[in-house]
C-alpha positions in Angstrom: -3.2 -5.4 -19.3 0.4 -6.4 -20.2 1.1 -7.9 -23.7 1.8 -11.6 -23.6 4.9 -12.8 -25.4 4.2 -16.4 -26.5 6.9 -19.1 -26.1 7.5 -21.7 -28.8 5.7 -25.0 -29.2 2.7 -25.1 -26.8 2.2 -21.4 -26.9 2.0 -21.4 -30.8 -0.5 -24.3 -30.6 -2.6 -22.4 -28.2 -2.5 -19.3 -30.3 -3.6 -21.3 -33.4 -6.5 -22.8 -31.5 -7.7 -19.5 -30.1 -7.3 -17.8 -33.5 -9.5 -20.4 -35.0 -12.2 -19.8 -32.4 -12.1 -16.1 -32.8 -12.5 -15.8 -36.6 -16.2 -16.2 -37.0 -18.1 -13.2 -38.3 -21.4 -11.5 -37.3 -22.5 -8.1 -36.1 -25.3 -6.5 -34.2 -25.9 -3.3 -32.2 -24.7 -3.1 -28.6 -27.5 -3.5 -26.0 -28.8 -0.3 -24.3 -27.3 0.6 -20.9 -28.9 -0.8 -17.8 -31.3 1.7 -16.2 -31.3 0.2 -12.7 -29.7 -2.5 -10.7 -31.6 -5.8 -10.6 -33.5 -7.0 -7.5 -30.7 -9.5 -6.9 -28.3 -6.6 -6.0 -30.9 -4.4 -4.3 -28.8 -4.1 -1.1 -25.8 -2.8 -3.0 -25.6 0.9 -4.1 -25.9 1.8 -7.8 -22.5 3.2 -8.9 -22.9 6.3 -11.0 -21.2 5.6 -14.4 -21.1 9.4 -14.8 -18.8 9.7 -11.8 -16.6 6.8 -13.1 -16.3 8.6 -16.4 -15.3 11.8 -14.6 -12.3 10.0 -13.2 -11.5 8.8 -16.7 -11.6 12.3 -17.9 -9.1 13.3 -15.2 -6.7 10.5 -16.2 -7.0 11.5 -19.8 -6.2 15.1 -18.9 -3.2 14.0 -16.8 -1.8 12.0 -19.8 -2.3 15.0 -22.1 -0.4 17.2 -19.7 2.5 14.7 -19.3 3.6 13.6 -22.7 0.5 11.7 -23.7 0.8 8.7 -21.4 0.7 7.5 -17.8 3.5 5.0 -18.0 5.0 3.7 -14.7 7.8 6.0 -13.4 6.6 8.9 -15.6 5.1 12.2 -14.5 1.8 11.0 -15.8 1.8 8.0 -13.5 2.9 10.1 -10.5 0.1 12.6 -11.1 -2.4 9.7 -11.4 -1.3 8.3 -8.1 -1.7 11.7 -6.5 -5.2 12.2 -7.9 -6.4 8.8 -6.6 -4.6 9.3 -3.3 -6.2 12.7 -2.7 -9.7 11.4 -3.2 -9.2 8.5 -0.9 -7.6 10.5 1.9 -10.4 13.0 1.8 -12.9 10.1 2.1 -11.2 8.8 5.3 -9.2 5.8 3.9 -5.9 4.7 5.4 -3.7 5.3 2.4 0.0 4.4 1.8 2.4 4.4 -1.1 4.7 1.5 -1.6 7.9 2.1 -3.6 8.5 -0.8 -6.0 12.3 -1.0 -6.0 12.3 -4.0 -8.3 10.1 -2.5 -11.0 11.4 -1.8 -14.4 10.5 1.8 -13.7 10.9 2.6 -10.0 7.4 3.9 -9.0 4.7 3.5 -6.4 1.9 1.1 -5.7 -1.0 2.8 -3.9 -2.8 0.9 -1.1 -6.0 2.1 0.6 -7.9 0.3 3.4 -11.3 1.2 4.8 -10.5 1.1 8.5 -13.5 -1.0 9.6 -14.1 -4.7 9.9 -11.7 -7.4 11.2 -8.1 -6.8 10.1 -7.5 -10.5 9.7 -10.4 -11.0 7.3 -9.5 -9.0 4.1 -11.1 -8.9 0.7 -8.9 -7.0 -1.8 -9.8 -5.2 -5.0 -7.1 -4.2 -7.4 -6.4 -2.6 -10.8 -3.2 -1.3 -12.5 -2.9 2.4 -12.8 -0.1 2.6 -15.3 -0.5 2.8 -19.1 1.9 1.9 -21.9 4.0 4.7 -23.3 2.1 4.7 -26.6 -1.1 6.4 -25.1 -3.1 7.5 -22.2 -4.4 4.1 -21.3 -8.0 5.0 -20.5 -9.6 1.6 -21.1 -6.2 -0.1 -20.3 -6.5 0.5 -17.4 -8.1 3.8 -16.4 -11.4 1.9 -16.6 -10.5 -0.6 -13.9 -8.8 2.1 -11.8 -11.7 4.5 -12.0 -14.2 1.8 -11.3 -12.4 0.9 -8.0 -12.0 4.5 -7.1 -15.7 5.4 -7.4 -16.6 2.1 -5.5 -14.2 3.1 -2.7 -15.7 6.6 -2.4 -19.3 5.2 -2.3 -18.3 2.7 0.4 -16.9 5.5 2.5 -19.9 7.8 2.0 -22.4 5.1 3.0 -20.2 3.8 5.9 -22.0 0.5 6.4 -21.2 -2.0 9.1 -18.5 -4.3 7.9 -18.1 -8.1 8.3 -14.7 -8.0 6.6 -12.0 -5.5 5.9 -11.9 -4.0 2.4 -8.5 -3.1 0.8 -8.1 -1.4 -2.5 -4.9 -1.3 -4.6 -3.7 0.6 -7.7 -0.7 -1.2 -9.1 2.3 0.2 -10.9 4.5 -1.3 -13.6 1.9 -3.9 -14.7 2.7 -3.2 -18.4 6.3 -4.2 -17.9 5.4 -7.6 -16.4 3.1 -7.4 -13.4 6.0 -6.0 -11.4 4.1 -3.8 -8.9 1.6 -6.4 -7.7 4.3 -9.1 -7.6 6.5 -6.8 -5.4 3.5 -6.2 -3.1 2.7 -9.9 -2.7 6.4 -10.7 -2.1 6.5 -8.1 0.7 3.7 -9.8 2.7 4.5 -12.3 5.4 2.8 -15.7 5.4 0.4 -14.4 8.1 -0.5 -11.3 6.1 -1.1 -13.4 3.0 -3.4 -15.6 5.1 -5.5 -12.6 6.1 -6.5 -12.0 2.4 -9.5 -14.2 1.8 -9.9 -13.2 -1.9 -8.3 -10.9 -4.4 -10.4 -9.4 -7.3 -8.7 -7.8 -10.3 -10.2 -5.4 -12.8 -8.3 -4.8 -16.0 -10.0 -3.3 -19.1 -13.6 -3.3 -18.0 -15.0 -0.8 -20.6 -14.0 -2.2 -24.0 -16.0 -0.7 -26.8 -16.6 -4.0 -28.5 -16.4 -5.7 -25.2 -17.4 -9.1 -23.8 -18.3 -10.1 -20.3 -15.4 -12.2 -18.9 -14.7 -13.4 -15.4 -11.4 -14.8 -14.1 -12.0 -18.4 -12.8 -15.7 -18.0 -13.6 -16.8 -21.3 -11.9 -14.9 -20.7 -8.7 -16.4 -19.9 -5.3 -14.4 -16.7 -5.3 -16.0 -15.6 -8.6 -19.6 -16.3 -7.3 -20.7 -12.7 -6.4 -19.3 -11.3 -9.7 -21.0 -13.9 -11.7 -24.3 -13.6 -9.7 -24.6 -10.0 -10.7 -23.9 -10.5 -14.4 -26.2 -13.6 -14.4 -28.9 -11.3 -13.0 -28.6 -9.2 -16.2 -28.7 -12.4 -18.3 -25.2 -11.6 -19.7 -24.0 -15.3 -19.6 -20.4 -14.4 -18.8 -17.5 -16.5 -20.0 -14.1 -17.5 -18.7 -11.4 -14.8 -19.2 -9.1 -17.0 -21.3 -7.4 -14.1 -23.0 -6.3 -12.6 -19.7 -5.0 -15.7 -18.0 -1.6 -15.0 -16.4 -1.5 -11.5 -17.9 -2.7 -9.2 -15.2 -2.2 -8.5 -11.5 -4.3 -11.4 -10.2 -1.5 -13.8 -11.2 1.0 -13.0 -8.4 -1.8 -13.5 -5.9 -2.9 -16.7 -7.5 0.7 -18.0 -7.4 0.9 -17.2 -3.7 -2.2 -19.4 -3.0 -4.7 -16.5 -2.5 -8.1 -17.1 -4.2 -8.6 -14.8 -7.1 -11.2 -13.6 -9.6 -12.2 -10.4 -11.5 -13.9 -8.8 -14.4 -12.5 -8.0 -17.9 -14.1 -6.9 -21.2 -11.4 -8.0 -23.5 -8.3 -6.7 -25.2 -6.9 -7.5 -28.7 -8.6 -10.9 -29.2 -11.6 -11.0 -31.5 -15.2 -11.4 -30.7 -16.8 -14.5 -32.0 -20.2 -14.6 -33.8 -21.7 -16.4 -30.9 -20.5 -13.7 -28.5 -21.8 -11.0 -30.7 -25.2 -12.7 -30.8 -25.6 -12.7 -27.1 -23.7 -9.5 -26.1 -24.0 -7.3 -29.2 -21.1 -5.6 -31.0 -19.1 -6.6 -34.0 -18.0 -10.2 -34.7 -14.5 -10.9 -35.9 -13.3 -7.5 -34.5 -11.1 -6.9 -31.5 -12.8 -6.3 -28.2 -10.6 -3.2 -27.9 -9.4 -1.9 -31.3 -7.2 0.8 -29.5 -5.5 -1.7 -27.2 -2.0 -0.3 -26.4 -2.4 2.5 -28.9 -2.6 6.3 -28.7 -6.4 6.2 -29.5 -7.1 4.6 -26.0 -8.8 7.8 -24.8 -12.1 8.5 -23.2 -13.7 7.9 -26.5 -12.5 4.3 -26.3 -14.8 3.2 -23.4 -18.3 1.7 -23.6 -20.5 3.3 -20.9 -22.7 0.2 -20.9 -19.9 -2.2 -20.2 -18.3 0.2 -17.7 -21.6 0.6 -15.8 -22.2 -3.1 -15.6 -18.7 -3.7 -14.3 -18.9 -0.9 -11.7 -22.2 -2.1 -10.3 -21.0 -5.7 -10.2 -18.0 -4.6 -8.1 -20.4 -2.9 -5.7 -22.5 -6.0 -5.5 -19.4 -8.1 -4.7 -18.2 -5.7 -2.0 -21.6 -5.7 -0.3 -22.0 -9.5 -0.6 -18.5 -10.2 0.7 -17.9 -7.6 3.3 -20.9 -5.5 4.3 -23.2 -6.4 7.2 -26.7 -5.3 7.8 -28.0 -2.6 10.1 -26.3 0.5 11.6 -22.5 0.0 12.2 -21.5 -0.5 15.8 -19.1 2.1 17.1 -15.8 0.4 17.9 -12.1 1.3 18.1 -8.7 -0.3 18.7 -5.8 0.6 20.9 -2.0 0.0 20.3 1.2 1.0 22.0 4.5 1.7 20.2 7.0 0.5 21.1 5.5 -2.5 22.8 8.2 -2.6 25.5 10.6 -0.3 27.3 13.2 0.0 30.1 13.5 2.5 32.8 16.1 2.9 35.6 15.1 3.9 39.1 14.8 7.6 39.2 14.2 7.8 35.4 11.4 7.8 32.9 10.5 6.6 29.4 7.8 7.3 26.9 5.7 5.4 24.3 2.9 6.4 21.9 -0.6 5.1 22.5 -2.6 5.1 19.2 -6.3 4.6 18.6 -8.3 3.9 15.5 -12.0 3.8 14.7 -12.7 0.3 13.4 -16.4 0.6 12.8 -19.2 3.2 13.1 -18.3 6.7 14.2 -15.4 8.2 16.1 -15.8 8.4 19.9 -14.1 9.7 23.0 -11.6 7.2 24.5 -10.3 7.6 28.1 -6.9 6.1 28.7 -5.7 4.3 31.9 -3.1 1.7 32.9 -2.8 -1.1 35.3 -0.1 -3.6 36.3 2.7 -1.1 37.2 4.9 -2.2 40.1 5.3 -0.3 43.3 7.1 3.1 42.8 6.2 3.3 39.1 3.5 5.7 37.8 2.0 5.8 34.3 0.4 9.0 32.9 -1.1 10.0 29.5 -1.0 13.3 27.7 -3.8 13.9 26.8 -5.7 11.5 29.1 -8.5 11.1 26.6 -8.5 11.2 22.8 -11.0 11.0 20.0 -10.6 7.5 18.3 -8.2 8.0 15.5 -6.0 10.2 17.7 -2.9 9.4 19.9 -1.4 10.2 23.2 2.0 10.1 24.9 2.4 7.6 27.7 5.1 8.5 30.3 6.3 5.8 32.6 8.3 7.2 35.6 10.1 5.2 38.3 11.0 6.4 41.7 14.4 5.9 43.4 12.8 2.9 45.3 10.7 1.4 42.5 10.5 -2.4 42.4 12.9 -3.8 39.9 12.1 -6.5 37.4 10.0 -7.0 34.3 6.2 -6.3 34.3 3.3 -6.3 32.0 1.3 -3.1 32.0 -2.1 -3.1 30.5 -3.2 0.1 28.7 -7.0 0.4 28.6 -9.1 2.6 26.3 -12.6 3.1 27.6 -15.4 4.4 25.4 -18.7 2.7 24.3 -16.6 -0.5 24.6 -13.3 -1.3 26.3 -10.2 -2.2 24.4 -6.7 -3.0 25.7 -3.0 -3.3 24.6 0.0 -4.7 26.5 3.3 -3.0 27.3 6.3 -4.8 28.8 8.2 -2.7 31.2 11.6 -3.5 32.7 12.8 -1.5 35.8 16.5 -1.7 36.4 19.2 -0.6 38.8 19.4 1.6 41.9 19.5 4.8 40.0 22.0 6.5 37.7 23.0 4.8 34.4 21.2 1.7 33.5 23.4 1.1 30.4 22.5 -0.7 27.3 21.6 -0.2 23.7 18.9 2.5 23.1 18.0 2.3 19.5 14.8 0.4 18.7 14.7 -2.0 15.8 18.4 -1.1 15.1 18.7 -3.5 12.1 15.3 -2.6 10.6 14.3 -6.3 10.6 11.0 -5.6 12.5 9.3 -3.2 10.1 9.3 0.5 10.5 8.5 0.9 14.2 9.8 3.0 16.1 11.5 4.6 13.1 9.9 7.4 11.1 11.0 7.2 7.4 10.0 8.3 3.9 8.0 5.8 1.9 10.1 2.9 0.8 13.2 3.8 2.8 13.1 0.7 5.1 13.2 -2.1 2.6 14.4 -5.7 1.9 15.0 -5.0 -1.8 17.8 -7.1 -3.2 19.0 -4.2 -5.3 21.1 -3.0 -2.3 22.3 -5.6 0.2 21.8 -5.2 3.9 24.9 -5.5 6.1 23.1 -8.0 8.3 19.7 -9.7 7.9 17.5 -8.7 5.0 16.3 -5.1 5.8 18.2 -1.8 5.8 17.4 1.9 5.3 17.9 2.9 1.7 17.8 6.7 1.1 17.7 8.1 -2.4 19.0 6.2 -5.4 16.4 7.6 -7.8 18.7 9.5 -10.2 16.4 12.5 -10.0 15.6 15.4 -7.6 14.6 13.6 -4.4 14.8 13.8 -0.6 14.5 10.9 1.9 14.5 11.0 5.7 15.0 8.5 8.5 14.6 9.4 12.2 14.0 8.0 15.7 13.4 9.8 19.0 15.6 8.5 21.8 15.7 9.3 25.6 19.4 9.4 26.7 19.8 8.7 30.4 22.1 10.8 32.6 24.9 9.5 34.7 26.6 7.2 32.2 30.3 7.1 31.4 30.0 6.6 27.6 27.4 7.5 24.9 28.3 6.1 21.5 26.1 6.4 18.4 27.3 4.1 15.6 25.9 3.1 12.3 27.1 1.3 9.2 26.9 3.3 5.9 27.3 2.1 2.3 27.4 4.8 -0.4 26.8 3.7 -4.0 26.8 6.3 -6.8 26.7 6.7 -10.5 28.4 10.1 -10.2 31.9 10.2 -11.8 33.2 13.4 -10.3 36.0 13.4 -7.8 35.6 16.9 -6.6 31.9 17.9 -6.5 29.4 16.8 -3.8 26.2 16.6 -5.8 24.2 14.3 -3.5 24.5 14.5 0.3 23.5 12.7 3.4 23.3 14.8 6.6 23.3 13.2 10.1 21.8 15.3 12.9 21.0 15.1 16.6 18.1 17.5 17.0 19.2 20.6 15.1 22.9 19.9 15.4 24.7 18.4 12.4 27.1 15.6 13.3 28.4 14.9 9.8 27.7 15.2 6.1 28.5 12.5 3.5 28.2 12.7 -0.3 28.8 10.9 -3.5 32.5 11.7 -2.9 32.5 9.1 0.0 31.4 6.2 -2.2 32.8 2.8 -1.2 32.4 -0.8 -2.3 31.1 -1.9 1.2 29.8 -0.7 4.5 31.9 1.6 6.8 31.1 2.2 10.4 30.6 5.7 11.6 30.6 6.6 15.3 29.9 9.7 17.4 30.0 10.7 21.0 26.6 11.9 22.3 27.6 12.6 25.9 26.5 16.3 25.4 22.9 15.0 25.2 22.8 13.0 28.4 19.5 13.4 30.2 17.7 14.6 27.1 15.1 13.2 24.7 16.5 13.9 21.2 15.7 13.0 17.6 18.4 11.3 15.5 17.9 12.1 11.9 19.4 11.2 8.5 18.5 13.3 5.5 19.5 12.3 2.0 19.2 14.9 -0.8 19.7 13.9 -4.4 20.1 16.2 -7.4 18.4 16.0 -10.8 20.7 13.3 -12.4 22.8 10.3 -11.7 21.8 8.3 -8.6 23.5 8.1 -5.3 22.3 5.6 -2.7 22.9 6.1 1.0 22.3 2.7 2.6 22.3 2.5 6.5 22.2 -0.6 8.7 22.8 -1.7 12.3 22.3 1.6 14.1 23.1 1.6 17.8 23.3 4.0 20.7 25.3 2.3 23.4 25.4 3.8 26.8 27.2 2.5 29.9 
């Protein structure tokens, strides 16, 4: 949890009031661990606290091997992300890393989604994965991170039917001001924010002198968390200490309902709290808060166990249905539209995903093609989760115009996706601009790019719109790529590839190319730029691709940065104009 810096006036008054409340004295032994989940939560699994502690041991070892901490942007944080990501990928999650370009320390959020349940009905569970630089951060916040990781693994192993989609997040740069979660929330469209029906945050859920606190304890969103702890007669209280200090705050500010568990940080336990929860009155909930002693010895197994089981209860109450999951899948086409001239062809990718139950065989077919147009798939059937190439071919006498082709996947159920096809001309060159999403304003499709390359970060301005492709800029050894496959028609008079490039660098040399950007068509290098080509604005670069007429080629930009001093290669408005 980040440290709050009080402002004058009201903040000082609030501090005085809280201090007066927290200075009572008393002490008693901490209650014994819960031996079994109560009847109230019988449908939810019992989360093994031993497994949660094993994750904490891994985080502690990572910190020990990387300078004693897991601070955002450090090797310790990067290794923590890799550990969690590897576990989730092996369990079958859809996992992505989001580069936080506005964080104090440029680093990655980790997002994992269980690919079942309706995609527009999401319940989200998050915890920050970074520590302060002073120590390994095992309670703050390895405890929340490990609790969510083990819950995610148990959900995957049980694979129940889902009434909602469950999304987990491990945030970066929380300790510098909630930067990772704020960056994520700001990256969502209004529609995407509307899909999230509740966000649950877990920050310091194993404090050794802990209490049982719930964010917005009386809210409807908090109900399942409170119901579990009520069933243990814990009498949870509002998380006053944590208000506005952890990653639920950006979600709350965006109008998304929030709640979460906490066990307390540097505030002191009152005598009344010690009487009902055990522990030591007038002592901090976590005496190692933001210190080097926040190790595996700084976690209460009892509090951690009750938190982990409460998370499981909430997941099952909010998102899990009864009975055996129904086998289901989805179908999508990328890109969603294309153009073909008479006598030519074009391709698209048909992707499938298992949305509930088990994977199944999906047969692919298409309807709606006009006379003279054929649609084929390679392969013609896939196991859900796989993809196929759709080829649309037009004869010399194909009917021209714009048509909607329906791509159908047939398995235990039938699912469809639409593709808009335009048939042009009487053969030869149809002309036009061939690059899809040329200004990057429509997300990543049909581009293939390294994580975080396509971005609307304000740190580097787009030439037009808000988005651009930003390669490198880390100031450390790094490689980024950007590519798109393009079918170039034969029979045209001109084939011009153009893009606008801005190079910004901290290198001061006027003679050595330390950081380089290579532009390729297939395996052929068109040009190489470097820190020596830096400029204050964008410059247009153009190339003749007539030699590739009649071929499907991959256009690729590769940025390679050395170990020090950043160079940013920023690309926008890519076009391939033929005519």
